[in-house]
Structure formats: structure tokens, C-alpha cells
C-alpha angles and dihedrals in degrees: 000000000000123000094244091050090051093052094044092237114154131219121259109257128179094258093047090048093051091048102041098040095036095052092044092050093049091049093050095040093092091066092047094050098046095111095053092040090056090050090050093049092052090052122060098357088053100224117160120242091257093047092048092048092048092050092051091047087054090050092050092048090048088052092049095047093048091049092052094044094051099037096092092050091045091054090056123039103313104078095103094051092042092050094049096044092045094050092047091051091046092050093046096044099044090039091055091048090050101048109023107076097207124110095224091051091047093051093046092044095051092049094045089047089054091052091052093046089056090059091051091050091050096048094043092047093050091049090051089066090060094061123095119247100024092199093058093041092051091047092052090045091053091046091050091049094051093044095051093043090051091053093046092048088052095047098047096062089046090054092039123265095263135128093271094056101035097044101017094059091051091050089052092049090051090053091049092049090050090071092057099055093098088064094062112119111248128236110280112259117250089237089066092061119080121228118260128219098227107030096163095052091041093050092051092049093049092045091050091050092046097049090043090053092051093050093047093046092054091051091044089052089053091053095045099044093043088066092044090051092059099031094103097045091042090052092050097043100037106028101023090239112171128214092267091054092048091049088054090050091054092048095047091043089057090049090050090052091050091052093047094048092044092053092050090048091053096042098046110169095350093089093047119225112248100049096049089047091051092050093048094049095044095047090043091055091051091050092049089055091048093049090066096053106033112106102173111096094221094048091045091054091049092050095049093046093048092046092050091049092052089045089061091047093052091043091055094049093047091052089046089053090054091049093048093052092067131012091207090062097247091148102023090058096064098029096093090043093059089045089058090050091057092040092053092064095042099090092054094045095046096046094042096051095042092049094046101040109010136256094282092058090047089054092051092047094049092046090050091050090053094050092049093048091046092073099060093035092057092046090051090047090055089050091051091052091052091045092053093046092049089063097236139076091235111043125158100263131199109199092203093055099044107135119238108231 
């Protein structure tokens, strides 16, 4: 009996790919479109920069909270209902914000849309755990996310960065994804999972690894997005990078993320999981430190592009670790929700530290955070490899014998 048959994981088909990756991308799209949404809110609705930023922070937090509150249900038998309800709310909320020119409707719509997006993130994340080869599935998911975001970010300026394009497109995507929910892979049946000799010990080990991963991922998100939040101002103040140069950085960073996620998607298990994650985190920490001290525009661009590429690589392997820990999606369902929690506080943290102590100190702090978080993340990655190889989401694990792969 093969490992994937034992765990109840299913192969990645075209319909499952469209459903799982499409729903996940739509759910996470709010976070990706924050900059253009803020521009749209400060246009016709007439919100100030602070008001628009606060509203989008509220939407992201609503998304994160909903994801976390529904993740347990999504990992059991509720993923179809959660996906459908979430996508309906997202379409209705963002649609109202896009086409009803009234401040109360815009505010309510953006917040309701965030709530719905959280359900989509939860359901898509739980379904990811049911797919075979979590590394490949997470890589393809990351590639799909970057590709669709790139297209949307190209289309919105062409249409005009207004409410109809920024929020209307997302509402349309949510409606389209609604028709794919029936293709989501279901939770593996309990009959597919073999019995284990020490279920209590195994359950505690897996739970400890899962909760540890969620905590580390939230803190890692804070460290990564704090740098992203100040990347433009840091480039202008420190390296005299103009708007054209920063636009080039954003474009090439997206391309780097596409390449990284595509490589992981093609390689699957062949690259292993723990060693690539270690390389990405270690090199990412070094680049964060360099970002705070580089003054040459060309070198600054190279550092930010390389860091953003490695960020995507690490992101994929952390999500793959969550998916590998449990085939039912117990940890992959909330993993993006906790990321959004950490990400929500990143702009404040990044701007506060850089203003109070300087960009160099911010770089050292963010690098230090990454190095500290690397230790538990690599240990949890090793546990996930052993869990996956054992053919069950709750094996009896020996931390000292966890295979590096």
C-alpha cells in the first residue's frame, strides 16, 4: 500500500487544481491588492490615506479572524459550505464597495468582503492538505497566486485604478470561484488512515508542531512584511531610488517569485523540504541585514529582488510543512490566517523601528528574528517529513530521529 493511499491524499487533477488554487488565490487576493485598493479608496469615495489604510487593515484582520475561526470546521466536513458562504460574502461585499458610491456601503462592503475572503482562505488551505506531494502542490499554488496577481495588477491600471476595477474585479473572481467549489477534494476518510501504536503521544507531538508552526509563521510574516512596508521609502532615502526604479523592483520581484514557485512546483519532493527551507531562511536573513546598509541603487535593487524571491521560496515550504503535518488540513487551513495576523502589524512595526532607530537597525532586527525563528521552523519541517513518510497525520514521532529531507 502506497504512502499516499494510506494517508487518503488524492492526486492533483485539473479540476482540483482550478478549485483549490483558485479559491485560495481569491481569498488571499485582498492582501495582494492592498496598495491599489488604498489608492481607489482615496479617489472617488474620498477617504484620507489614514482612513483608507485603517479600513484595509480592518478588512485584513477580518479575513484573518474568519480564517482562524473556521479552520477547524474546514478541516473536518465543513469546507464546502465555508467556501461557498465565504465566496458569496466576498462577492457581495466587494461588489457593494465597487458599485455603490456611499461611504457607509463602502466601509461595510470592504469589511464583509474581508470576512468572506477569510472563509475562502480557510477552505482552500484545508483542501491543500488533501493533495499528494505537498511541496509540489504548494509550489503550484504559489505560482498560480503570483501569476494571477501579476495579471490583475497589470489590468487594474489599464482600466483605471478606481473602485470598479480594484474591488469589482475581486468580486467577479469570487463569483467565478464559487462555481468550482464542488471540485474541492474532501477530507480523507478515517478508514484510509492506519492505526498507530501510541496515539496520545503522537497527537501531542503533532499538535505541538502544528501550533509551533502557526506561531512562528505569524512572527515570520511580521519580519518579512515589515521590510516590504518600508522598502520604497528605504530605497528613496537610503539608496536614492526613484519611482521608476522601485517599479522595476516590484516587477522583477514578482518575476523572481514566479520562478521560485515554479521550480518548487516542478521539483516536488526531489529537492527535499528542510534543506531548501534552511537555505532560503539563512540567505533571507543575510539579505535583510544588507537591505538596511546598502546605499548603491543597483545593489539595493538586487538585494530586494533576491530577498523577495527567497521569501516566496520559504513561504511555499512553510505552507507545504503545514499541509504535510495533517492530510485533513488541520494546520494548512489556518496557516494563511496567522500569516495575515502577523502581516497586519508589519507596516506599524517597520515604520516605527526605522523611524526610531534607522534602517540599519531595522535590518539587523529583522535578520535576527529570522535566524531565531529558523530553529523551530526547521525542526517542525523535519517532523512533517517524518509524519508524511509514516503514512498518517499522527505517527509516533521521535524528534531525535526525524529524517532530514
